[in-house]
N, C-alpha and C positions, 0 to 999 in steps of 0.2 A: 332137407329136401331129401327125398332116394336115393339110388344109385340106376330105380329102370334103367334101363331104357324100350327106348321105342323100335320099334324091327320098321325095313324101310317103308314110308307108304301109309305109315300108318296113327292113330296117335290118341288121344281119349281127354272127353271132358268128365268135369266133375260142378257137379250143385255146389254155386256159390254165397257162401251164405253168410258173410261181408256184406254183404249186398243192401248197402241204404237207401236209396237212393236209383231212379228208375234209368238214366239211364245207364249206371254200373251195370254187368252182364250179368243174367243170370244165371250164367256156369263158364268154369274158367277151364285152363288146359291147359297142352302144347302137343306137338307132333312130329316127325319126322320128313321132309317131304323134300324130292330130290339129292338126301343126305346132310340137308340143312334145314335146322332147329328151330321151332317154331314156336307160339305162344299161341293160344288159339283163344278168345272171347266170343264168347255168342250167348241172342239177344232175341227171344221171342216173340214173335210180331204177330198183329191179327190183321190180318186183309182180303180182299175181297175171293179171294179159295178157300178163307180159316187163318188155325194157325200157320207159320214159320217161323222155321230157326237163321234170319240172320248174322253172320260168322264175319268177322275180321281174324288177318294172320296177320303177326307182327316179329318177325327174326328176330331170335331172342339176340346176334351177338352189334345189332340194332340199335336195339332197345339199351342192353348196355353200352354203345360205343355213345348212345346223346346223352347220360351217365357221368360220365368221361368227359365227356369234352368239356376243352380249356372255354370262358367266355368269352363274348361276339366281343371287340373288342373295339372302343367308339372313332370315332377324326381323330378327333383330340390329344389318342398315345401316343404318339408318334412326338411330342415333346417330349421335349428330357426332364422335365420340373414339376 
């Protein structure tokens, strides 16, 4: 990825060329809000008033923590053998 940094309270979305299923976002990107970096996912939907964009924001640091978190221990893990 490039070293580009967003200015505060701005972001970018790009077409998701790797979209294989309807459940995957039509566009993906990132933004900087309140000094926190977020991933953005966007889906194009049809509603009673026409097409609209549904957005999901996920903190970049939270996503990283989720992948680096240790596996949850089972109840039997207290057993020394």
